Backbone atoms as SQL, in Angstrom:
CREATE TABLE atoms (id INTEGER PRIMARY KEY, chain TEXT, resi INTEGER, resn TEXT, atom TEXT, x REAL, y REAL, z REAL);
INSERT INTO atoms VALUES
  (1, 'A', 1, 'UNK', 'N', -21.745, -34.132, 31.821),
  (2, 'A', 1, 'UNK', 'CA', -21.986, -33.720, 30.132),
  (3, 'A', 1, 'UNK', 'C', -21.383, -32.680, 28.893),
  (4, 'A', 2, 'UNK', 'N', -21.229, -31.849, 29.356),
  (5, 'A', 2, 'UNK', 'CA', -20.211, -30.600, 28.236),
  (6, 'A', 2, 'UNK', 'C', -18.854, -31.603, 27.915),
  (7, 'A', 3, 'UNK', 'N', -18.294, -31.314, 29.166),
  (8, 'A', 3, 'UNK', 'CA', -16.790, -32.105, 29.277),
  (9, 'A', 3, 'UNK', 'C', -16.609, -33.484, 28.016),
  (10, 'A', 4, 'UNK', 'N', -17.585, -34.240, 28.275),
  (11, 'A', 4, 'UNK', 'CA', -17.684, -35.379, 27.134),
  (12, 'A', 4, 'UNK', 'C', -18.367, -35.175, 25.781),
  (13, 'A', 5, 'UNK', 'N', -18.476, -33.578, 25.560),
  (14, 'A', 5, 'UNK', 'CA', -18.923, -32.944, 24.184),
  (15, 'A', 5, 'UNK', 'C', -17.586, -32.630, 23.722),
  (16, 'A', 6, 'UNK', 'N', -17.004, -31.459, 24.618),
  (17, 'A', 6, 'UNK', 'CA', -15.275, -31.092, 24.378),
  (18, 'A', 6, 'UNK', 'C', -14.703, -31.999, 23.905),
  (19, 'A', 7, 'UNK', 'N', -14.293, -33.399, 24.551),
  (20, 'A', 7, 'UNK', 'CA', -13.532, -34.017, 24.402),
  (21, 'A', 7, 'UNK', 'C', -14.165, -35.520, 23.248),
  (22, 'A', 8, 'UNK', 'N', -14.729, -35.483, 22.633),
  (23, 'A', 8, 'UNK', 'CA', -15.322, -36.163, 21.655),
  (24, 'A', 8, 'UNK', 'C', -15.065, -34.701, 20.372),
  (25, 'A', 9, 'UNK', 'N', -15.591, -33.680, 20.633),
  (26, 'A', 9, 'UNK', 'CA', -15.127, -32.469, 19.547),
  (27, 'A', 9, 'UNK', 'C', -13.541, -32.429, 19.293),
  (28, 'A', 10, 'UNK', 'N', -13.125, -32.417, 19.860),
  (29, 'A', 10, 'UNK', 'CA', -11.628, -32.210, 20.311),
  (30, 'A', 10, 'UNK', 'C', -10.887, -33.425, 19.273),
  (31, 'A', 11, 'UNK', 'N', -11.882, -34.683, 19.559),
  (32, 'A', 11, 'UNK', 'CA', -10.926, -35.749, 18.496),
  (33, 'A', 11, 'UNK', 'C', -11.203, -35.630, 16.910),
  (34, 'A', 12, 'UNK', 'N', -12.479, -35.216, 16.958),
  (35, 'A', 12, 'UNK', 'CA', -12.904, -35.053, 15.744),
  (36, 'A', 12, 'UNK', 'C', -11.791, -33.845, 15.012),
  (37, 'A', 13, 'UNK', 'N', -11.672, -32.884, 15.612),
  (38, 'A', 13, 'UNK', 'CA', -10.816, -31.889, 14.962),
  (39, 'A', 13, 'UNK', 'C', -9.526, -31.926, 14.941),
  (40, 'A', 14, 'UNK', 'N', -9.175, -31.518, 13.423),
  (41, 'A', 14, 'UNK', 'CA', -7.757, -32.039, 13.039),
  (42, 'A', 14, 'UNK', 'C', -7.065, -31.588, 14.076),
  (43, 'A', 15, 'UNK', 'N', -5.497, -32.096, 14.763),
  (44, 'A', 15, 'UNK', 'CA', -4.771, -31.320, 15.374),
  (45, 'A', 15, 'UNK', 'C', -3.415, -30.602, 14.431),
  (46, 'A', 16, 'UNK', 'N', -3.376, -29.752, 15.031),
  (47, 'A', 16, 'UNK', 'CA', -1.884, -28.910, 14.636),
  (48, 'A', 16, 'UNK', 'C', -0.590, -29.531, 15.010),
  (49, 'A', 17, 'UNK', 'N', 0.234, -30.076, 14.782),
  (50, 'A', 17, 'UNK', 'CA', 0.772, -30.821, 15.041),
  (51, 'A', 17, 'UNK', 'C', 2.143, -29.946, 14.545),
  (52, 'A', 18, 'UNK', 'N', 3.532, -30.026, 15.240),
  (53, 'A', 18, 'UNK', 'CA', 4.946, -29.055, 15.154),
  (54, 'A', 18, 'UNK', 'C', 5.233, -29.204, 13.822),
  (55, 'A', 19, 'UNK', 'N', 4.641, -30.738, 12.816),
  (56, 'A', 19, 'UNK', 'CA', 5.092, -30.376, 11.418),
  (57, 'A', 19, 'UNK', 'C', 4.295, -29.432, 10.781),
  (58, 'A', 20, 'UNK', 'N', 3.460, -29.029, 10.814),
  (59, 'A', 20, 'UNK', 'CA', 2.563, -27.625, 10.110),
  (60, 'A', 20, 'UNK', 'C', 3.424, -26.697, 10.629),
  (61, 'A', 21, 'UNK', 'N', 3.930, -26.010, 9.564),
  (62, 'A', 21, 'UNK', 'CA', 4.783, -24.754, 9.794),
  (63, 'A', 21, 'UNK', 'C', 3.182, -23.583, 10.123),
  (64, 'A', 22, 'UNK', 'N', 4.062, -22.585, 10.288),
  (65, 'A', 22, 'UNK', 'CA', 3.009, -21.337, 10.684),
  (66, 'A', 22, 'UNK', 'C', 2.384, -20.731, 8.932),
  (67, 'A', 23, 'UNK', 'N', 3.563, -20.947, 8.009),
  (68, 'A', 23, 'UNK', 'CA', 3.193, -20.569, 6.958),
  (69, 'A', 23, 'UNK', 'C', 2.448, -20.965, 6.190),
  (70, 'A', 24, 'UNK', 'N', 2.496, -22.379, 6.220),
  (71, 'A', 24, 'UNK', 'CA', 1.044, -23.293, 5.921),
  (72, 'A', 24, 'UNK', 'C', 0.031, -22.975, 6.455),
  (73, 'A', 25, 'UNK', 'N', -0.334, -21.875, 7.122),
  (74, 'A', 25, 'UNK', 'CA', -1.479, -21.905, 7.569),
  (75, 'A', 25, 'UNK', 'C', -1.791, -20.121, 7.668),
  (76, 'A', 26, 'UNK', 'N', -0.984, -19.269, 6.976),
  (77, 'A', 26, 'UNK', 'CA', -1.508, -17.830, 6.362),
  (78, 'A', 26, 'UNK', 'C', -2.214, -18.043, 5.426),
  (79, 'A', 27, 'UNK', 'N', -3.373, -17.730, 5.195),
  (80, 'A', 27, 'UNK', 'CA', -4.122, -17.228, 4.560),
  (81, 'A', 27, 'UNK', 'C', -3.617, -16.171, 3.131),
  (82, 'A', 28, 'UNK', 'N', -3.957, -16.812, 2.212),
  (83, 'A', 28, 'UNK', 'CA', -3.527, -16.112, 0.707),
  (84, 'A', 28, 'UNK', 'C', -4.735, -15.149, 0.110),
  (85, 'A', 29, 'UNK', 'N', -4.098, -14.136, 0.298),
  (86, 'A', 29, 'UNK', 'CA', -4.661, -12.577, -0.125),
  (87, 'A', 29, 'UNK', 'C', -5.118, -12.469, -1.271),
  (88, 'A', 30, 'UNK', 'N', -4.444, -12.758, -2.496),
  (89, 'A', 30, 'UNK', 'CA', -4.470, -12.541, -3.517),
  (90, 'A', 30, 'UNK', 'C', -3.524, -13.471, -4.641),
  (91, 'A', 31, 'UNK', 'N', -4.853, -14.346, -5.175),
  (92, 'A', 31, 'UNK', 'CA', -3.910, -15.609, -6.662),
  (93, 'A', 31, 'UNK', 'C', -3.312, -14.356, -7.849),
  (94, 'A', 32, 'UNK', 'N', -3.641, -13.649, -7.478),
  (95, 'A', 32, 'UNK', 'CA', -3.026, -12.736, -9.247),
  (96, 'A', 32, 'UNK', 'C', -1.955, -11.772, -8.382),
  (97, 'A', 33, 'UNK', 'N', -1.177, -11.762, -9.408),
  (98, 'A', 33, 'UNK', 'CA', -0.072, -10.489, -8.630),
  (99, 'A', 33, 'UNK', 'C', -0.509, -9.629, -9.761),
  (100, 'A', 34, 'UNK', 'N', -0.240, -8.592, -8.967),
  (101, 'A', 34, 'UNK', 'CA', -0.524, -6.992, -9.583),
  (102, 'A', 34, 'UNK', 'C', 0.507, -6.719, -10.618),
  (103, 'A', 35, 'UNK', 'N', -0.331, -6.410, -12.455),
  (104, 'A', 35, 'UNK', 'CA', 0.979, -5.483, -13.086),
  (105, 'A', 35, 'UNK', 'C', 1.066, -4.306, -12.291),
  (106, 'A', 36, 'UNK', 'N', 2.786, -4.598, -11.825),
  (107, 'A', 36, 'UNK', 'CA', 3.358, -2.933, -11.357),
  (108, 'A', 36, 'UNK', 'C', 4.482, -2.391, -12.491),
  (109, 'A', 37, 'UNK', 'N', 4.753, -0.971, -12.101),
  (110, 'A', 37, 'UNK', 'CA', 5.362, 0.025, -13.261),
  (111, 'A', 37, 'UNK', 'C', 7.236, -0.532, -12.955),
  (112, 'A', 38, 'UNK', 'N', 7.937, -0.281, -13.633),
  (113, 'A', 38, 'UNK', 'CA', 9.356, -0.265, -13.043),
  (114, 'A', 38, 'UNK', 'C', 9.800, 0.776, -12.397),
  (115, 'A', 39, 'UNK', 'N', 9.734, 1.233, -13.386),
  (116, 'A', 39, 'UNK', 'CA', 10.356, 2.862, -12.709),
  (117, 'A', 39, 'UNK', 'C', 9.273, 4.029, -12.977),
  (118, 'A', 40, 'UNK', 'N', 9.046, 4.224, -11.342),
  (119, 'A', 40, 'UNK', 'CA', 8.528, 4.904, -10.732),
  (120, 'A', 40, 'UNK', 'C', 8.858, 6.353, -10.535),
  (121, 'A', 41, 'UNK', 'N', 8.123, 7.607, -11.297),
  (122, 'A', 41, 'UNK', 'CA', 8.754, 8.591, -11.154),
  (123, 'A', 41, 'UNK', 'C', 7.648, 9.381, -10.391),
  (124, 'A', 42, 'UNK', 'N', 8.019, 10.875, -10.249),
  (125, 'A', 42, 'UNK', 'CA', 6.607, 11.795, -9.853),
  (126, 'A', 42, 'UNK', 'C', 5.217, 11.227, -10.253),
  (127, 'A', 43, 'UNK', 'N', 5.385, 11.682, -12.021),
  (128, 'A', 43, 'UNK', 'CA', 3.791, 11.929, -12.491),
  (129, 'A', 43, 'UNK', 'C', 3.705, 9.991, -12.438),
  (130, 'A', 44, 'UNK', 'N', 4.050, 8.948, -12.251),
  (131, 'A', 44, 'UNK', 'CA', 3.179, 7.691, -12.308),
  (132, 'A', 44, 'UNK', 'C', 3.327, 8.139, -10.569),
  (133, 'A', 45, 'UNK', 'N', 3.513, 8.488, -9.909),
  (134, 'A', 45, 'UNK', 'CA', 3.254, 8.169, -8.296),
  (135, 'A', 45, 'UNK', 'C', 1.856, 8.897, -8.427),
  (136, 'A', 46, 'UNK', 'N', 1.934, 10.168, -8.260),
  (137, 'A', 46, 'UNK', 'CA', 0.578, 10.667, -8.410),
  (138, 'A', 46, 'UNK', 'C', -0.533, 10.350, -9.329),
  (139, 'A', 47, 'UNK', 'N', 0.027, 9.414, -10.847),
  (140, 'A', 47, 'UNK', 'CA', -1.221, 9.029, -11.215),
  (141, 'A', 47, 'UNK', 'C', -1.866, 7.750, -10.626),
  (142, 'A', 48, 'UNK', 'N', -1.131, 7.034, -10.328),
  (143, 'A', 48, 'UNK', 'CA', -1.261, 5.745, -9.592),
  (144, 'A', 48, 'UNK', 'C', -2.044, 5.871, -8.102),
  (145, 'A', 49, 'UNK', 'N', -1.696, 7.335, -7.626),
  (146, 'A', 49, 'UNK', 'CA', -2.866, 7.203, -6.589),
  (147, 'A', 49, 'UNK', 'C', -4.325, 8.404, -6.453),
  (148, 'A', 50, 'UNK', 'N', -4.474, 9.095, -7.979),
  (149, 'A', 50, 'UNK', 'CA', -5.356, 9.264, -8.599),
  (150, 'A', 50, 'UNK', 'C', -5.901, 10.653, -7.957),
  (151, 'A', 51, 'UNK', 'N', -7.542, 10.426, -7.195),
  (152, 'A', 51, 'UNK', 'CA', -7.778, 11.605, -6.864),
  (153, 'A', 51, 'UNK', 'C', -7.245, 13.046, -6.680),
  (154, 'A', 52, 'UNK', 'N', -7.229, 13.348, -8.450),
  (155, 'A', 52, 'UNK', 'CA', -6.841, 14.882, -8.728),
  (156, 'A', 52, 'UNK', 'C', -5.484, 15.709, -8.119),
  (157, 'A', 53, 'UNK', 'N', -4.255, 14.221, -7.944),
  (158, 'A', 53, 'UNK', 'CA', -3.305, 14.513, -7.314),
  (159, 'A', 53, 'UNK', 'C', -2.439, 15.200, -9.113),
  (160, 'A', 54, 'UNK', 'N', -2.265, 14.075, -10.265),
  (161, 'A', 54, 'UNK', 'CA', -2.156, 14.881, -11.401),
  (162, 'A', 54, 'UNK', 'C', -2.412, 16.314, -11.322),
  (163, 'A', 55, 'UNK', 'N', -2.837, 16.666, -11.387),
  (164, 'A', 55, 'UNK', 'CA', -2.484, 18.603, -11.236),
  (165, 'A', 55, 'UNK', 'C', -1.512, 19.249, -10.828),
  (166, 'A', 56, 'UNK', 'N', -0.855, 18.072, -10.198),
  (167, 'A', 56, 'UNK', 'CA', 0.485, 18.897, -9.533),
  (168, 'A', 56, 'UNK', 'C', 1.524, 18.126, -9.256),
  (169, 'A', 57, 'UNK', 'N', 1.736, 17.722, -10.783),
  (170, 'A', 57, 'UNK', 'CA', 2.911, 17.170, -11.288),
  (171, 'A', 57, 'UNK', 'C', 3.640, 18.268, -11.510),
  (172, 'A', 58, 'UNK', 'N', 3.481, 19.043, -12.418),
  (173, 'A', 58, 'UNK', 'CA', 4.210, 20.147, -13.420),
  (174, 'A', 58, 'UNK', 'C', 5.109, 20.614, -11.655),
  (175, 'A', 59, 'UNK', 'N', 4.445, 20.897, -11.263),
  (176, 'A', 59, 'UNK', 'CA', 4.324, 22.082, -9.560),
  (177, 'A', 59, 'UNK', 'C', 5.699, 20.944, -8.878),
  (178, 'A', 60, 'UNK', 'N', 5.476, 19.756, -8.827),
  (179, 'A', 60, 'UNK', 'CA', 6.576, 18.663, -7.783),
  (180, 'A', 60, 'UNK', 'C', 7.337, 18.558, -8.773),
  (181, 'A', 61, 'UNK', 'N', 7.488, 18.179, -10.059),
  (182, 'A', 61, 'UNK', 'CA', 8.403, 18.037, -10.787),
  (183, 'A', 61, 'UNK', 'C', 9.615, 19.047, -10.807),
  (184, 'A', 62, 'UNK', 'N', 9.053, 20.575, -11.050),
  (185, 'A', 62, 'UNK', 'CA', 9.406, 21.436, -11.290),
  (186, 'A', 62, 'UNK', 'C', 10.460, 21.852, -9.544),
  (187, 'A', 63, 'UNK', 'N', 10.008, 21.570, -8.546),
  (188, 'A', 63, 'UNK', 'CA', 10.142, 21.907, -7.434),
  (189, 'A', 63, 'UNK', 'C', 11.019, 20.950, -6.569),
  (190, 'A', 64, 'UNK', 'N', 10.397, 19.960, -6.582),
  (191, 'A', 64, 'UNK', 'CA', 11.140, 18.670, -5.768),
  (192, 'A', 64, 'UNK', 'C', 12.120, 17.740, -7.101),
  (193, 'A', 65, 'UNK', 'N', 11.854, 17.805, -8.002),
  (194, 'A', 65, 'UNK', 'CA', 12.813, 16.754, -8.782),
  (195, 'A', 65, 'UNK', 'C', 12.348, 15.277, -9.144),
  (196, 'A', 66, 'UNK', 'N', 13.064, 14.590, -8.197),
  (197, 'A', 66, 'UNK', 'CA', 12.358, 13.316, -8.267),
  (198, 'A', 66, 'UNK', 'C', 11.315, 12.568, -7.420),
  (199, 'A', 67, 'UNK', 'N', 11.227, 11.308, -7.171),
  (200, 'A', 67, 'UNK', 'CA', 10.613, 10.599, -6.503),
  (201, 'A', 67, 'UNK', 'C', 11.206, 10.485, -4.490),
  (202, 'A', 68, 'UNK', 'N', 12.512, 10.064, -4.985),
  (203, 'A', 68, 'UNK', 'CA', 13.152, 10.139, -3.533),
  (204, 'A', 68, 'UNK', 'C', 12.823, 11.158, -2.463),
  (205, 'A', 69, 'UNK', 'N', 13.429, 12.213, -3.362),
  (206, 'A', 69, 'UNK', 'CA', 13.532, 13.238, -2.820),
  (207, 'A', 69, 'UNK', 'C', 11.656, 13.487, -2.707),
  (208, 'A', 70, 'UNK', 'N', 10.383, 13.603, -3.076),
  (209, 'A', 70, 'UNK', 'CA', 9.373, 13.545, -2.759),
  (210, 'A', 70, 'UNK', 'C', 8.978, 12.569, -1.504),
  (211, 'A', 71, 'UNK', 'N', 9.646, 11.699, -1.623),
  (212, 'A', 71, 'UNK', 'CA', 8.969, 10.464, -0.375),
  (213, 'A', 71, 'UNK', 'C', 9.609, 11.565, 0.751),
  (214, 'A', 72, 'UNK', 'N', 10.876, 11.729, 1.185),
  (215, 'A', 72, 'UNK', 'CA', 10.588, 12.992, 2.468),
  (216, 'A', 72, 'UNK', 'C', 10.438, 13.544, 2.794),
  (217, 'A', 73, 'UNK', 'N', 10.154, 14.459, 1.925),
  (218, 'A', 73, 'UNK', 'CA', 9.555, 16.113, 1.640),
  (219, 'A', 73, 'UNK', 'C', 8.142, 15.741, 3.137),
  (220, 'A', 74, 'UNK', 'N', 9.245, 16.684, 3.947),
  (221, 'A', 74, 'UNK', 'CA', 7.737, 17.322, 4.802),
  (222, 'A', 74, 'UNK', 'C', 6.077, 17.907, 4.224),
  (223, 'A', 75, 'UNK', 'N', 5.431, 18.091, 5.314),
  (224, 'A', 75, 'UNK', 'CA', 3.869, 18.627, 4.840),
  (225, 'A', 75, 'UNK', 'C', 4.489, 20.557, 4.584),
  (226, 'A', 76, 'UNK', 'N', 5.499, 21.372, 5.605),
  (227, 'A', 76, 'UNK', 'CA', 5.438, 22.079, 5.137),
  (228, 'A', 76, 'UNK', 'C', 5.924, 22.864, 4.075),
  (229, 'A', 77, 'UNK', 'N', 6.534, 21.468, 3.327),
  (230, 'A', 77, 'UNK', 'CA', 7.362, 22.530, 1.791),
  (231, 'A', 77, 'UNK', 'C', 5.994, 21.882, 0.940),
  (232, 'A', 78, 'UNK', 'N', 5.338, 21.319, 1.442),
  (233, 'A', 78, 'UNK', 'CA', 3.909, 20.923, 0.291),
  (234, 'A', 78, 'UNK', 'C', 3.513, 22.082, 0.360),
  (235, 'A', 79, 'UNK', 'N', 3.055, 22.561, 1.705),
  (236, 'A', 79, 'UNK', 'CA', 2.348, 23.357, 1.814),
  (237, 'A', 79, 'UNK', 'C', 3.108, 25.226, 1.129),
  (238, 'A', 80, 'UNK', 'N', 4.210, 24.896, 1.438),
  (239, 'A', 80, 'UNK', 'CA', 4.667, 26.646, 0.784),
  (240, 'A', 80, 'UNK', 'C', 4.462, 26.239, -0.848),
  (241, 'A', 81, 'UNK', 'N', 4.276, 24.830, -1.517),
  (242, 'A', 81, 'UNK', 'CA', 3.887, 24.846, -2.794),
  (243, 'A', 81, 'UNK', 'C', 2.971, 25.396, -2.922),
  (244, 'A', 82, 'UNK', 'N', 1.956, 25.486, -2.313),
  (245, 'A', 82, 'UNK', 'CA', 0.446, 25.616, -2.808),
  (246, 'A', 82, 'UNK', 'C', -0.276, 24.807, -2.867),
  (247, 'A', 83, 'UNK', 'N', 0.274, 23.226, -1.877),
  (248, 'A', 83, 'UNK', 'CA', -0.932, 22.270, -2.650),
  (249, 'A', 83, 'UNK', 'C', -2.100, 22.163, -1.344),
  (250, 'A', 84, 'UNK', 'N', -3.205, 22.426, -1.453),
  (251, 'A', 84, 'UNK', 'CA', -3.525, 21.792, -0.451),
  (252, 'A', 84, 'UNK', 'C', -3.886, 21.008, 0.676),
  (253, 'A', 85, 'UNK', 'N', -4.554, 20.866, 2.066),
  (254, 'A', 85, 'UNK', 'CA', -4.040, 20.405, 3.047),
  (255, 'A', 85, 'UNK', 'C', -4.655, 18.453, 2.604),
  (256, 'A', 86, 'UNK', 'N', -5.932, 18.737, 1.828),
  (257, 'A', 86, 'UNK', 'CA', -6.191, 17.158, 1.472),
  (258, 'A', 86, 'UNK', 'C', -5.284, 16.320, 0.459),
  (259, 'A', 87, 'UNK', 'N', -4.964, 17.428, -0.520),
  (260, 'A', 87, 'UNK', 'CA', -3.534, 16.643, -1.466),
  (261, 'A', 87, 'UNK', 'C', -2.523, 16.306, -0.532),
  (262, 'A', 88, 'UNK', 'N', -2.286, 16.934, 0.200),
  (263, 'A', 88, 'UNK', 'CA', -0.650, 16.942, 0.956),
  (264, 'A', 88, 'UNK', 'C', -0.502, 15.635, 1.805),
  (265, 'A', 89, 'UNK', 'N', -2.282, 15.386, 2.265),
  (266, 'A', 89, 'UNK', 'CA', -2.260, 14.799, 2.960),
  (267, 'A', 89, 'UNK', 'C', -2.362, 13.238, 2.653),
  (268, 'A', 90, 'UNK', 'N', -2.881, 12.944, 1.585),
  (269, 'A', 90, 'UNK', 'CA', -2.807, 11.870, 0.483),
  (270, 'A', 90, 'UNK', 'C', -1.452, 11.217, -0.179),
  (271, 'A', 91, 'UNK', 'N', -0.766, 12.810, -0.964),
  (272, 'A', 91, 'UNK', 'CA', 0.525, 12.232, -0.915),
  (273, 'A', 91, 'UNK', 'C', 1.525, 11.971, 0.277),
  (274, 'A', 92, 'UNK', 'N', 1.542, 12.341, 1.380),
  (275, 'A', 92, 'UNK', 'CA', 2.080, 12.418, 2.759),
  (276, 'A', 92, 'UNK', 'C', 1.964, 10.287, 2.955),
  (277, 'A', 93, 'UNK', 'N', 0.732, 10.196, 3.003),
  (278, 'A', 93, 'UNK', 'CA', -0.379, 9.451, 3.216),
  (279, 'A', 93, 'UNK', 'C', 0.361, 8.000, 2.051),
  (280, 'A', 94, 'UNK', 'N', 0.455, 8.054, 0.624),
  (281, 'A', 94, 'UNK', 'CA', 1.161, 7.014, 0.039),
  (282, 'A', 94, 'UNK', 'C', 2.661, 7.174, -0.265),
  (283, 'A', 95, 'UNK', 'N', 2.869, 8.001, 0.389),
  (284, 'A', 95, 'UNK', 'CA', 4.771, 8.134, 0.146),
  (285, 'A', 95, 'UNK', 'C', 4.975, 7.554, 1.437),
  (286, 'A', 96, 'UNK', 'N', 4.623, 7.202, 2.237),
  (287, 'A', 96, 'UNK', 'CA', 4.885, 6.333, 3.840),
  (288, 'A', 96, 'UNK', 'C', 4.546, 5.343, 3.393),
  (289, 'A', 97, 'UNK', 'N', 3.632, 4.722, 2.454),
  (290, 'A', 97, 'UNK', 'CA', 3.234, 3.214, 2.073),
  (291, 'A', 97, 'UNK', 'C', 3.771, 2.488, 1.088),
  (292, 'A', 98, 'UNK', 'N', 4.422, 3.524, 0.210),
  (293, 'A', 98, 'UNK', 'CA', 5.821, 3.239, -0.635),
  (294, 'A', 98, 'UNK', 'C', 7.402, 3.118, -0.403),
  (295, 'A', 99, 'UNK', 'N', 7.093, 3.769, 0.989),
  (296, 'A', 99, 'UNK', 'CA', 8.740, 3.432, 1.161),
  (297, 'A', 99, 'UNK', 'C', 8.535, 1.970, 1.950),
  (298, 'A', 100, 'UNK', 'N', 7.603, 1.784, 2.584),
  (299, 'A', 100, 'UNK', 'CA', 7.555, 0.696, 3.469),
  (300, 'A', 100, 'UNK', 'C', 7.300, -0.627, 2.391),
  (301, 'A', 101, 'UNK', 'N', 6.948, -0.162, 1.255),
  (302, 'A', 101, 'UNK', 'CA', 6.538, -1.289, 0.241),
  (303, 'A', 101, 'UNK', 'C', 5.126, -1.864, 0.432),
  (304, 'A', 102, 'UNK', 'N', 4.227, -1.577, 0.495),
  (305, 'A', 102, 'UNK', 'CA', 2.939, -1.781, 1.222),
  (306, 'A', 102, 'UNK', 'C', 2.114, -1.097, -0.177),
  (307, 'A', 103, 'UNK', 'N', 2.677, -0.803, -0.832),
  (308, 'A', 103, 'UNK', 'CA', 1.839, 0.298, -1.974),
  (309, 'A', 103, 'UNK', 'C', 2.400, 0.676, -3.043),
  (310, 'A', 104, 'UNK', 'N', 2.468, 0.180, -4.277),
  (311, 'A', 104, 'UNK', 'CA', 3.048, 1.038, -5.491),
  (312, 'A', 104, 'UNK', 'C', 2.048, 0.664, -6.819),
  (313, 'A', 105, 'UNK', 'N', 2.514, 1.916, -7.329),
  (314, 'A', 105, 'UNK', 'CA', 1.194, 2.394, -8.402),
  (315, 'A', 105, 'UNK', 'C', 0.965, 1.405, -9.293),
  (316, 'A', 106, 'UNK', 'N', 0.047, 1.335, -9.821),
  (317, 'A', 106, 'UNK', 'CA', -0.489, -0.055, -10.943),
  (318, 'A', 106, 'UNK', 'C', 0.493, 0.215, -12.445),
  (319, 'A', 107, 'UNK', 'N', 0.300, -0.764, -12.972),
  (320, 'A', 107, 'UNK', 'CA', 1.008, -0.274, -14.781),
  (321, 'A', 107, 'UNK', 'C', -0.350, 0.296, -14.884),
  (322, 'A', 108, 'UNK', 'N', -1.670, -0.609, -14.765),
  (323, 'A', 108, 'UNK', 'CA', -3.077, 0.155, -16.119),
  (324, 'A', 108, 'UNK', 'C', -3.724, 1.077, -14.700),
  (325, 'A', 109, 'UNK', 'N', -4.633, 2.138, -14.863),
  (326, 'A', 109, 'UNK', 'CA', -5.358, 3.135, -14.258),
  (327, 'A', 109, 'UNK', 'C', -6.249, 1.895, -13.680),
  (328, 'A', 110, 'UNK', 'N', -7.144, 2.405, -12.529),
  (329, 'A', 110, 'UNK', 'CA', -7.835, 1.496, -11.801),
  (330, 'A', 110, 'UNK', 'C', -9.027, 2.205, -12.566),
  (331, 'A', 111, 'UNK', 'N', -9.936, 1.313, -13.020),
  (332, 'A', 111, 'UNK', 'CA', -11.625, 1.635, -13.748),
  (333, 'A', 111, 'UNK', 'C', -12.275, 1.891, -12.689),
  (334, 'A', 112, 'UNK', 'N', -13.339, 3.056, -12.843),
  (335, 'A', 112, 'UNK', 'CA', -14.247, 2.920, -11.297),
  (336, 'A', 112, 'UNK', 'C', -15.150, 3.378, -11.994);
């Protein structure tokens, strides 16, 4: 009885043949494109992360200089600059995501 039900269900289900590509089965997570900032510097990067990191803009710009140097900065250098642990972790987390292309600061700040 169970085999008969399985066979009838398998006939009713649409079959995925070789002609359907794997790209057509991938879910589309977002239908809208997010507005991104074209030129990203340290202030735009830290403002994009938010969470109080805007307080460190002046310190990081004077000591590190530009965003590519911030993206490869280690935690010990940030610690020597006097940035608290929680803020260092946020900077390094979002720097890693930015390098991989998984995150970019938005053009407009997120309203919460």
